[in-house]
N, C-alpha and C positions, 0 to 999 in steps of 0.2 A: 504494500500500500504506500502510495506516495503521500507524505505529510509535508506541508509547506508551512513554514513559520510566518507569522503575520507581518513582521516588519518589512520584508521585501514586497509585500502585496497590499500596501496601503490602499491602492486604487481598487482592490477587489472587495474591500468592505465599503464603508461610506467614504466618499472621495474627498475627505479632508476639508470641506468647506463648512462654515457655520450655517445654521438655519437650513439644514436639509429638510425638505418637506416630507412629512410622515403621515400615513394613514394607518391607524390601528384597527384590526379586525379581531374582535374578542368575543368569547362565549362566557362573559362575566356572570357566572351563576353557580355552578356546582363546586368549583374549586376556588381558592382564595388567591392563588398566584397571579390571576388576572388583575386583582386590585393593586398589588404592589407594582406590577408591570406598568399600569396606567400612571401610578404615582411617579415612577421612575421617568416616564416620558415628560411629565410636568417638571421634574428636576432638570432634565436635559434642556427643556424649553427655557427655563430660567437661566441656565448656564450659557445659552446662546448656541447650543449644538444642533437643535432641531426646531422645526415649526410644525407643531401637531395641528394639521389642517382638518382632521375629521376622525370620528370614531364610528366604526361599523360594529353593531352589536348583533352577532349571529348566535341567537339564543332562543329557546322556547320558554324562558322564564319571563313572566309578564311584569316583573319589576326590574329586569336587567338594564333596560335603557334608562330608567329613572336613576338607578344606582350609578351608572356611568356619568350621567348628568350631574348628580350630586357631588361626585368626586371632582369633576371638572370645575364646578362652581366653587367648591372649597378652595381649589388652587387658583381662583380668580380668572378662570377661563370659561365663563358661562356661555360664551359666544361660539364655542366649538360645536359644529353641526354633528348631529347623531343620526346615523342610518340604522334601520332595524329591519330584520328579515320578517316582513309582515305576512307573507304568503304561507302561513303555517296553521295547522289545526291543533287544537287542544293545548293552547297556551295555559300555563299554570305557574304558581309560585312553589318551587321546590328547593330553592336556594336557602342556605342557612343564614344569609346576611342581606340579600338584595332588598327585601321588603323593609327590613328594619332601618338600613342605611337610607333608603328612600324616604321613610317617614320621619327620621330623626334629623336629617340634614337638608338645608334649603336647596331648592333647584326649581327651574322653570318648567321643565318638560314633565307633564303628569299623565298624558294620554298618548297612545300610539299614533294618533293623528298629528301630533306635534313633531313626529320624527319623519324622516324621508325613507322611502323604500331603499334597502341597502344597495342594490345594484345601481339605482338611480343616483344616489349620493356619490357612489364611486365614480360614475360617469361625469357628474358635475364637477367634482374635485379635480379629476384628471384633465378634463377639457380646458379648465382655466389655469392649468399649470404649464410651466415651460417644458419643452421636450427633454426627456431623459432626466427628470428631476425628482421624481417621487419614489420614496421607499415605502413599500407595503409590508406591514408586519402582521402575520396571522398567528393568533395564539388560541385558536379554536378550530372547529371543523370548517370545511371549505365551501359550504353551500353558497354563501354570498359571493365569494370570489369566482366560483363557477358561473353564477348568474351574470356577473360582470362580463366574463369571457364570452358568454353566449348571447349577450345583448346585441340588439341591432342598432344601426344608425338611426338617429332621431333628431328632434329639434335641439337637443343638448350638444350633439357632436355628429358630424357627417361620417365619423368612423364607427365601425362596429366594435364590440368589446375587445376582441383580440388585437385589432389594429390600434385601438386607443391605448391599450397596455404597451404594445411594442413602441409606440411613439412617445408616451409620457413617463413610463415607469423606468427607474434606474435599476432596481433590484427588488427581490422578494426575500424577506427574512421569515422563515417558517418554523414555528415550533410544531413538529410533527414527525412521526416515525421513531424508530429506534435503530441504532447503527452498531454493527453492520447489517443486522436484520432483526425482524420481530414484528410484534403487533402492538400498536399504540393507539390510545383512545381518540385523538384528534383525527387520525387517518381512518379509524375503524368505525366510529359511531358518531352521530346517527346516520351518516350519509357517506359511506365509503365510495359510492359512485362519483361523488364530487371530487374526491381525492384523485381518483384515476383520471377524471376529465382534466383537472387542473394540471397535473403533471404531464399529461399528454399534449396539452395545448399551450403551455407556458414556454416561451422562448428566451426570456430575459434571464439574467443571472439569478440563481436561487441558492441561498445558504440555509441548510436545515440544522435546527437545534433539536437533538433527539432526546427521548425519554431518559436514556442512560446518562446523558450529560447533566440535566437538571436534577436527576434523582440523587446525585452526589452532593448537591449544594442545598443546605437546609437554612432557610430564612424564617423570619417571623417567630423566633423563639424568645427566650428571656431577655436577650440583649435589646431587641426591638421593644418589647413590652416595658422595659425599665426606662427607656429613653424617649419614646414617642408620646406626645400629648394625648391625653384621654379624650380630648375634644376633636380629634382627627378621625375622619371616617375610615381611614386605614386601620387605626387602632380598633375601632368598633367591628370592622369586618373580621379581623383576626381573632378578636375576643369571641365573637359569635361562632366562628368556624371551628376552632378547636382550643380556644383560650390560650393561645400562644404556645402550643405544644411543638411548634416547628412544622414546616412543610417544604417539600422539595421545590426548588426554584425553576420549574420547567419554563414558564413563560418569561420570566425575568431575563433568562440568558439570551433570548432573541432580542430583547430591547437593549441589553448591554452591548450588543454588536454595533450600535450606533456610535459608541465612543471608541474610536480606533485606538487610542492610547491604552485604555483598559483592556480592550480585546487583544492587543499585542502582548500585554503582560500575562494574560491568563490562558489564552486559547491557541490551539493549532487549527489550521484550516486544511482539511483533507479534500483535495481537488481531483484526484486521479480516479475518476469513475462517474457513475450516475446512479440515480434511484429509480427502481421500478416498484409498482404496487399491484398486488393481487386483488381479486374481486372482493375479498373480505377486508381489505384495507391493510393487510400485512405488507411490509416493505422489505426490499433487499437492496443493499449497496453493492454494485458491480464494480469491484476494484480493478483498476488497470484496463477498463473497457470504456468505450465512448458510444454515444448514440446521437444521431443527427437531431439537432434542435434542442438538445438538453445541455445546459450550462450549470452543472450542479456541484455543490460542495457541502460538506458537513463539518461540524465543530467538535473538537475534543479538548479536554483539559490537559494542559501541559504536564508532563510527568513530575516536575519539581514544584507544582502548585498545590497547596492545601486547599481543598474546597471550602473550608471554613473562612479562609481569607476572601474568597469570592463572595460568600454569603454576607460577610461583614461589610464589604464594599457596597453591596446592594442595599443593605439596611442603612448604612451611613448616608447613602445618596439621598434617601427620602428624609432622613433626620436633618441633614444639612439644609434641605429645602424648607423644612418646617420652621427653622429658626432664622432664615434670611429675612 
């Protein structure tokens, strides 16, 4: 397997400029890592590293989009547009924290009608962005991204979804799969067909953060509990989820790739191969092989790095944001 260190490949991650435009696609509901991932994006926003231009909520929890809006509002960005996967049946509240965060923290969006259909918001955000300028981060299943790729030309843009992606997107950072092979939730459920479609139709650079990576990095434990203000919705979400017992940082690793200096310190970029997906969502990294139209890589932790140091960096990032 070819392993490439980050420092000679700065341009293969985020290309070194401040204010990289970012769209987050999140299933902020069943797990709590989405919450810290969104908070980290607000920290990078304040540091001048990114411009979070939209949040796509790909969830069947009927408080998920309100929870995202409450977090954005807490971090003084109530203007961030939120897209929601509206074309779903049987919406319900099953999350341990979305309803409570939505009810306990101020926000403007209280009904689904105040959100934009997910694929439509994707199209609006991409169509008004410069060419090759947007990084899409997915930390949930890929139904909304598939719907973007399948979308037709309309009054928003003369380009269909795939054309719009190829024109406007710089790269895709995807929390999904497990490497070199296995079965992971974002790829598997509830919509493995969307995983297959996206990987077969996506042509821009893609970096995968696998289950095995985030599973080593435990955030949201005693350190965060002891230092974060209890009035923060991040505190409340972790308290409700498992009372700060700690949780693997699957989603946060994808967000951390936006900071090239930190990525250089902690991670290797494995570039020599590509990812394939089976009908059940199981994935395989084909090392030493290539496939036309696929520009894939996946991340691994450097051998000399203690995962606890990565977790502390993630927690510190949102703690520093809180006190600025």
